[in-house]
Structures are given as structure tokens and as C-alpha cells.
N, C-alpha and C positions, 0 to 999 in steps of 0.2 A: 576452371579445372580444380582449384583449391577447394571451392565450395563443394564440388562433387566428392572429393576425397573425404571431407568432413562428414558429408551426408552418409557415405558408406560406413565410416567409422561409427557414426551415431547408430545406424541400423544394426551394426555388428555388436556394439557394446551395450546398447539400450534397445533391444528388439521389441519391447513392449511399450515404447514411448507413445504417449497419447497427448496430443496438443498441437500447437502451431509454432513454427519457427519463421522469423522474418528478419532479413538483413536488408537495410536500405540506406541510401545517402540522400538526405533531404527528401524530395518527393519521388525519387527514383527507386523502385523496388529491384534489388539485385538478386534476391532469392526469397521465396516464400512457399511454404508447403505445410499441409496438414497431415496428421497421423492419428490413427486410433479412433476411438469411439467417444462421442460427446454424451450419449445416453446408452449405457451398456445393455440394459435389459431389452431395449427396443432396437438395438444394433444401429443407432443413428450415428453416422460417421462425423468426425470433426471436419470442418471446412476452414478455409482461411478467413471466412467471415463470421465464424462462431464466436459468440460472447463467452468469455471465461471469467469466473470469479478470481480476483487477484489479491485477496487477503490484505496484508500490510502494504502491498504495492500501491494502494490508493491513499496512503498517508500523505503523499505529495499533493493530492487534491485538497485535503484538509488544510495543508500548509498554504497553498495558493489562496484559498478563501480567507484565512486568517490574515495573510499579508495584504490582501486587497482591502480588507477592513482597516488595516493600519494605514494603507495608502490614502484611504478616504477620511481618515481621522476618527473613525468610529472606535478604534482600539489603538493601543500603544504597546510596543514590545515590553515596555517597563511597567505596564499596569499590573497591579497586585491582583492575583486570582481571587483571594479571599475578599477583597474589596468589591470585585465585580460580581462574585457569587457569595454574598454574605450568608452566614448560618448554614452553610452547605457541607463543609469539610471540617469535622470536629478538631482535627489535630494538624492541619496544614499550616506551615510557617507563613506568616503574613508577607514575607519577602519573596515567596514564589511568584514569578511573573509569567506573563504570556510568552516571553522569550525563552524562559526556562522550559516551558512545556514543549515548545517547537524544537528544542535542541536536546531533549531527553536529559536535562541537567537539573530537574526540579528537586530531586531528592525525596519526592513523595512516593510512598509505597505503591507499587503496581498491583493490579487486581489478578495478574497471572505472571508467574516467574518463568520466563522462557528458558532459563538455565537450570530449572528444577527437574525432578523426576516425573512429575505429573504431565499427562497429556492435556492439551487444551480441551479435548472432548470431555475430560473428567469434570470440568467446571459445571457441566450441564446435567450431571447425574442427579443433583438435588435441587437445581434451579432450572425451571423450564426454559429451554432455549427459545420456545415460541413466544415467551413473555418479553423477550429483549427486542423491543421495536423502536425505542427512542433513546437518545443519550441519557436522559434522566433515569431510564430503567436500570442503568449500570450503577446508580448510587448505592444500591444494596451491596455492591462489591467494593465501593470506594469511599463512602462517606466517613467511615470511622477508621480509615487507614492512618498509619503513623508516618512520620518523617524517618527516612533511613540515613540521610546525610544532609549537610547544609546546602541550601540552594546554590547552584553554580559550582559546587565543589568538584564534580566529575561528571563524565558522560556515563549514563546507565540506561540502556534501551527500555522504554516505558510506554506500553500500550495505553495505560490508563490516562497518561498525560494528554494523548490525542483524543480520548473520549471526552476529557474535560474541555479541551479546545472546542469540540463540537457543541458542548453545553454553552460555552461562551458565545459561539457563533449564533446559536438559536436565541440566546438571551438578547444579543445586540440587534439582530435582524428581525426578531419576532416571526421567523419563518422556520419551517422544518429544515434540518440539516441537508437531506437529499435535495430539497428544492433550491437551497442556496448554492450547493455545488453545481446543480444543473445551470442556474443563471450565471454563475461566476466563472465556471470552467467549461462545462460540456457545450453549451451553446456558443460562446465566443470561439472555441476551438473547433467547432463543427464536428463534435464527437457524438454523432447521431445514434450510435448503437450502445452508448455507455449509460450506466445508471446504477442506482441502488435498488435492487429488486428483491421482493420477499420470496423466499424459497418455495412457498406454497402458491406463488403466482408468477412464475418465471415467464418471460416472453419467449416467442419462438426463437430457434437457433441459439439456444443457450446450453452450455455444457453443465452437467452435474459433476461434482467432485467425488472421487472414489479413493478409498484407502484400504489397506489390508487389516482387517479386524483380527485375523489369525492367518498363519502362513497358507497361501494358496486360496484364500477366501476374500474377495474384494466386496466391500459394501459401500453404499452411498453415504455421504457425509451429512445428510439432512438433519440428523440429530446431534451432530458434533460441533456445530457452530451456531451463532445467533441467527434467527430467522431472517433478519435484514441487517445489512452492514451499517457502519457509522463512522465516527471520526478516526478510529484506529484501524479501519480496514473494512473489507467486505464489498467494495464496489465491483462492478462487472464492466469489462471492456473488450475490445478486439485489437489485433495487431495494427490494423489501419488507424483506429482511433488513437492508439498510443503514438503512432507516427505523427498524427495531427496535433496531439498534445505537446510533444517535444518541440515541434515547429512553432506552435503558438506561444509556448513559454519562451523559447530563445529569441523570438522576434519581438518580444515585449508586448504582445497582444493581451496577455493575462495580467502581468505585473510590469510596471515601468521601473526604470532606474531611479534611484540607486538601490531600491529594495531587491530587484532582480539579481544584481551582483552580490548583495549580502546573502540572499537565499542560496546562491550557487558557489559560495566560498566557505571555507572551514570555520564553523562556529563552535564546534566541540569535537574532542577527539580523545582517544586512549592509545595504547601501544599499537593496536592493530587497525583501528577504524577512525574514519573522519566523517563528520556529518555537518550539513548546512542547516537549512530550515526545511525539514521533511524530505531530504534527499541525501543519499550517500555520495561522498566526494572521493574521487581518485586524484592524486596529486603526484607530479613528478618533482624533480629537484627544485624547480623555480616557480611552477604555477599549477593551477587546476587543469588536469588533462581529461577528466571524464566525470560524468554524473550518472547515477543509477538509482533505480528503485527495485525492491524485491519483496516478495511476500510468500508466506507459508502458513497453511492451516491444515488440519486433517483433510486429505483429499485435494489439496490445492498447492500449487507452486508457480512462481513467475519471476522473471528477471527482465528488466528493460534497461539497457546500458547504452548511453550516448557518449561516443568518443569525440571530444572537442577538436582534436588535432586533425581528424580525418573526416568529420561529419558523418561517420558511420553510426547507425543505430541498429543494435541487435535486441530484438524482443522475442522472448520465449514464454508462451502461456501454456500451462498444462493443468489438466484436471486429475492429476495423480500426485501424491505426496512426494516431494523431493525430485521428481523427474526433471523439472525445469533447471534445477541447479546442476544435475548430472549432464544434461544436454549443454548447458552453458559452459561447463568445463571442457567439453569437446569443441565447441564452436567459438569461444570467446576471443581467441587471438587471430581471428580472420582479419 
């Protein structure tokens, strides 16, 4: 009954919602529904099995891979980034570690300021987005960046830090980043529909992202984000695969203790936010009460929120800018 009330409120307050909502407890789906169009010009409807791009929502996959390498002894959270990638970053402090990158506390200048006036799409006006295919392609945006504060001094969200993590992952494994994520995360978690797909070679049943270029005119985001995702985001997944991911993570199938507990506890925070390793932390007076990932790019928004006290998982994937966050505001206290 409560779910139906929220559904009606969603349709009333967000009539143009495009995406999928899923509420589940462990493997039991309590509510799941698709809305809108996955491909607008061909009038292809979204389904509950549609793959959606999730932007920064896939940072948690990068974190899992990095922590798995730590578990195997191939990396350490205390390893110096400049020692692992010598002669790569001209002005990075030698004290910046893998742990700093995972917690957004490195102090190294990001390649894009999320709190600035520029749109992420503006980055690609002078730099071809179709040329951004591997982590190393981002060096043109990162290699000469400066330090903004001392490593570990504070939490400051940093996409570039996760790009650098993907460079480290490729260097250690000698495999491509998408290949390592597939082997370390997608296959063990049975996430058969997830991957890092090039936008000019998308598999079937995949949504394109759309945003308002001007009021009343919606355009595809194919020129507004890199052609293929990487360490800081850009993976594709489904609501079912996100359910499988959280189950695999919490059951220790992806990372074992004690690293799993470290990942899912507060490692960095500011006045408003708490962060573990690649995951946002919600905390009550005495303990961690919830974990979440979220992502936003031009034409993309997503939230996947796991409540530890009730075992409820709410995942919202949308191929419209900000709509997942608006829908989450309506559905979150279920």
C-alpha cells in the first residue's frame, strides 16, 4: 500500500521520469517498474532489464578491484602513487597513497571541478571525447596538475583520483581496466549484463542518456561524456545486477574481512558527508546504518542505497539528468 502511494506521488511530481525503480530485500523483489524511453528517437521503452550508464555509481567497482589487489598483496593502501607510477605526475606529493585516492583525500588537483560553473560536457569541446578510451588517455588532463592541500588533510571528492587508481590497476595486472573489473567483480557476482561499453558499440537493451540542451529540447549525451567508461565511472548495469553486486559484496564473495569492514566504515568525512573506500556511508548515533553509491553525468543519474538495519535495497537508474535523485527523494524512506 505504501509503495503504491509513493508510485502515485512519483508519477504526479515527476511525470516525465525515465528509468527503473527497484526495491528489494536480499533476493526478494518487493517492487520493480520501468518508465519512459531507453532510446527516444526509436521509441524503445525502458524495461526492468535495461542496461543503464551509471556514471560515478561504478566507482565502487574500482574500489573493489583495488582492495582485491591489496588483499592479494599486489598493492598496499600505504603505497606511494609516485613510486608506483614514476615520472607520471609532475607535481604530485610523494606522500599521496593508494588509500588517499580511495577516500578522496589525496589533495591532488582534479581534472574536473564538480562544484564549479562548467558542465562536464564542456571538457570535450576542445578535447575529443572519442579519444578517451583508456585511463592513460586522461593524462593530458592530469599529469601537470598541482597539489591543492596536504595528503590526508581533508575529504574533497575527486574523479581524477579514481582515474589514477585505474592506471595503477592496469600497471599491476597488465590487463585493461574493463577486463580486470569483469574478472574481479562482474563474473564473481554473476553480473552478466554489466560492463564498460563503448558508446559507438552498445549492446542490445541499453539506454542512451538524454539531457536538456535548451529548455524543451532533449539531446543524447553521446558527445558529452568519454566514449567508454573507466576508473572514475561510466560502467553500465541493471537493477538486477546491482542487487547481485550488493549481495556478493556483503557476503564476502568479492572482498574478505577485514578489508570488507574497512571499506564499509567511515574513512573520511566532512560536515555533511561520510565516505569509506568507494562508497558513501550513512551512520546513526552508534554505528553504520547504510551504504550507497550514486552517479551523475549529462543525461545520467543513479542511486543505489542499501539499508543495513532492514536489508532493504533501493536502486534507481535513470537516463535523464538528476531524475534518479528526484525519484530517490520521493521513495527513500520506504
